[in-house]
C-alpha positions in Angstrom: 7.1 28.2 -17.2 9.8 29.9 -15.2 12.1 27.6 -13.2 11.4 29.6 -10.1 7.7 28.9 -10.1 6.3 26.2 -7.9 5.4 23.1 -9.9 2.6 21.0 -8.5 2.3 17.3 -9.1 -0.6 15.1 -8.5 -0.2 11.3 -8.2 -3.3 9.1 -8.2 -3.2 5.8 -6.3 -0.3 7.4 -4.4 -0.9 5.6 -1.1 1.0 2.4 -1.7 3.2 0.4 -4.1 4.3 2.1 -7.3 2.2 5.2 -6.5 3.8 5.7 -3.2 7.3 5.5 -4.7 6.4 8.0 -7.4 4.9 10.5 -5.0 7.9 10.3 -2.7 10.3 10.7 -5.6 8.5 13.7 -7.1 8.3 15.3 -3.7 12.1 14.8 -3.3 12.6 16.2 -6.8 11.0 19.5 -5.6 7.4 19.2 -6.7 4.7 20.2 -4.4 3.1 16.8 -4.4 -0.5 15.8 -3.9 -1.0 12.2 -2.9 -4.5 11.1 -4.1 -5.8 7.8 -2.9 -9.1 6.1 -2.1 -7.5 4.9 1.2 -7.3 7.9 3.6 -4.8 6.4 6.0 -2.5 5.4 3.2 -2.6 8.8 1.5 -1.9 10.6 4.8 0.9 8.2 5.6 2.7 8.9 2.3 2.2 12.6 2.5 3.4 12.6 6.0 6.5 10.6 5.1 7.4 13.2 2.4 6.9 16.1 4.8 9.0 14.3 7.4 11.8 14.3 4.9 11.4 18.1 4.4 9.4 18.1 1.2 6.1 19.7 0.3 3.2 17.2 0.2 -0.5 16.9 0.9 -2.9 14.0 1.0 -6.2 14.1 -1.0 -7.9 11.1 0.5 -11.1 9.1 -0.2 -11.1 10.0 -3.9 -12.5 7.5 -6.4 -11.0 8.4 -9.7 -13.9 6.7 -11.5 -16.1 9.5 -10.3 -15.7 12.7 -12.3 -17.3 14.9 -9.6 -14.8 13.6 -7.0 -11.9 14.1 -9.3 -12.8 17.7 -10.1 -13.3 18.4 -6.4 -9.9 16.9 -5.6 -8.2 19.1 -8.2 -9.8 22.2 -6.7 -8.5 21.2 -3.2 -5.0 20.8 -4.6 -5.2 24.1 -6.6 -6.3 25.9 -3.4 -3.3 24.6 -1.5 -0.5 24.3 -4.0 -1.6 26.1 -7.2 -2.2 24.8 -10.7 -1.5 21.2 -11.4 1.1 21.0 -14.1 2.3 17.4 -13.5 0.0 14.4 -13.4 0.8 10.8 -12.9 -2.2 8.5 -13.5 -1.2 5.5 -11.4 -4.5 4.5 -9.7 -5.6 1.1 -11.1 -7.7 -1.9 -10.5 -6.6 -5.4 -11.4 -8.8 -8.5 -12.1 -8.4 -12.2 -12.8 -11.3 -14.0 -14.4 -11.9 -16.4 -17.2 -13.1 -14.4 -20.2 -16.5 -16.1 -20.5 -17.1 -15.4 -16.8 -16.4 -11.7 -16.9 -19.6 -9.9 -16.0 -20.7 -6.5 -17.4 -20.3 -5.1 -13.9 -16.7 -6.3 -13.6 -15.8 -5.1 -17.1 -17.3 -1.7 -16.4 -15.6 -1.3 -13.0 -12.2 -2.0 -14.3 -12.7 0.3 -17.3 -14.0 3.0 -15.0 -10.9 3.0 -12.8 -8.2 2.2 -15.3 -9.4 4.2 -18.3 -12.1 6.7 -17.4 -10.2 7.7 -14.3 -7.2 8.9 -16.3 -9.6 10.5 -18.8 -11.2 12.5 -16.0 -7.9 13.5 -14.4 -6.4 14.6 -17.8 -9.4 16.7 -18.5 -9.1 18.3 -15.1 -5.4 19.0 -15.3 -4.8 20.0 -18.9 -6.4 23.4 -18.7 -3.9 24.3 -16.0 -1.0 23.1 -18.2 -2.3 25.0 -21.2 -2.4 28.2 -19.0 1.2 27.5 -17.8 2.5 26.7 -21.3 4.1 23.6 -19.7 2.8 20.2 -18.6 3.8 16.7 -18.0 1.5 13.6 -17.9 2.7 10.1 -17.3 0.2 7.3 -17.5 1.0 4.0 -15.7 -0.2 1.3 -18.1 1.0 -2.3 -18.0 3.4 -4.6 -19.9 0.5 -7.0 -20.3 -0.9 -4.5 -22.9 2.1 -5.5 -25.0 2.0 -9.2 -24.6 -1.6 -9.9 -23.6 -2.5 -12.0 -20.5 -5.0 -14.8 -20.2 -7.7 -14.4 -17.5 -7.1 -10.7 -17.5 -8.9 -9.6 -20.7 -10.7 -6.7 -19.0 -7.6 -5.4 -17.3 -5.4 -5.7 -20.3 -8.0 -4.0 -22.5 -8.2 -1.1 -20.1 -4.4 -0.7 -20.1 -4.2 -0.9 -23.8 -6.8 1.8 -24.0 -4.6 3.9 -21.7 -1.7 3.6 -24.2 -4.0 4.9 -27.0 -5.1 7.8 -24.8 -1.5 8.6 -24.2 -0.6 8.7 -27.9 -3.6 10.8 -28.9 -3.1 13.4 -26.1 0.6 13.7 -27.0 -0.3 14.7 -30.6 -3.0 17.1 -29.6 -1.2 18.9 -26.8 2.4 18.8 -27.8 2.0 22.3 -29.4 0.9 23.6 -26.0 4.1 22.5 -24.3 2.6 19.4 -22.7 4.2 16.0 -23.0 2.3 12.8 -22.4 4.0 9.4 -22.0 3.2 6.0 -20.6 5.2 3.7 -18.4 4.1 0.1 -18.6 5.6 -1.7 -15.6 6.5 -5.3 -15.8 6.6 -7.7 -12.8 7.1 -5.1 -10.0 7.2 -6.4 -6.4 4.3 -4.6 -4.8 1.6 -5.6 -2.3 -0.7 -6.2 -5.3 1.8 -8.6 -6.8 2.3 -10.4 -3.5 -1.4 -10.7 -3.1 -1.7 -12.4 -6.6 1.1 -14.7 -5.5 -0.7 -15.8 -2.4 -3.8 -16.5 -4.4 -1.8 -18.8 -6.7 -2.4 -16.5 -9.7 1.2 -16.2 -10.8 1.7 -19.9 -11.5 4.9 -19.9 -9.3 6.6 -17.6 -6.8 7.8 -14.1 -7.3 11.3 -15.3 -6.7 11.0 -18.1 -9.3 9.8 -15.6 -12.0 12.5 -13.1 -11.1 15.1 -15.8 -11.6 14.2 -16.1 -15.3 13.8 -12.3 -15.9 16.7 -11.1 -18.0 18.0 -8.8 -15.3 17.5 -11.6 -12.7 15.3 -9.7 -10.3 11.8 -8.4 -9.8 11.2 -4.7 -10.4 11.0 -2.3 -7.5 8.5 0.5 -7.2 11.5 2.9 -7.2 12.4 1.7 -10.7 9.1 3.0 -12.0 9.5 6.2 -9.9 12.9 6.9 -11.5 11.4 6.7 -15.0 8.6 9.0 -14.0 11.1 11.4 -12.5 12.9 11.7 -15.8 9.7 12.0 -17.9 8.3 14.9 -15.9 11.7 16.7 -15.9 12.7 19.7 -18.1 15.2 17.5 -19.8 12.5 15.2 -21.2 10.7 17.9 -23.1 11.4 16.3 -26.5 9.9 12.9 -25.4 6.2 12.5 -25.9 3.7 9.9 -27.0 6.2 7.2 -26.0 5.9 3.8 -24.3 8.8 3.6 -21.9 8.8 0.0 -20.7 10.3 -0.7 -17.3 10.3 -4.4 -17.1 13.8 -5.9 -16.7 13.8 -7.0 -20.3 10.7 -9.2 -20.0 9.1 -7.3 -22.8 11.2 -5.7 -25.5 
């Protein structure tokens, strides 16, 4: 792909937390950035923030990534406005805390639908654009819990482990087409979701206490994940594919 051609990026779950940071970073990097989120106000806010800084961005709101029809329609909206989608960050996710024997079929299916089927649908929607361009970048946001496991989160951890497998398989299949596929598993990032878990007593202690025993002595920031994504979708990262790039302050090595 010529360096003078517009490159369009789509970030799922881009309305808050890690997704917001990624969307703003890619917009600042010069991508025409689509902020996709189930929350209309959040998506509009992030896209507006990017535009307010002089960057090209749009909101694609009210999209449930677990619904293939909605995903395909969203990609068409983005193509109409910005052109083919050649950069995809699958960030949208759903967490869950439940004792294993109390996980219902419905809860298991819902988390798998958002965390694994959603990226599957988005990749199938985006990859034809990337093949046509002869260039593409996919970054899947998984979880450090897929390395270590996590009690009371079996459904969530299983979905994120599956996302790592999806990443590696796509990297092998589509590398010859100029497409790289990598995964960033964040570890202990200070987001609204993490603070919500803290308030519910699900962390076992405070964010600050856990940060104090993290090797780099702080919690992660959404911008840390965004920086890794920025590199992985760059031209310079063209020889990196199928990799797990942990961003976790040394909590998992």
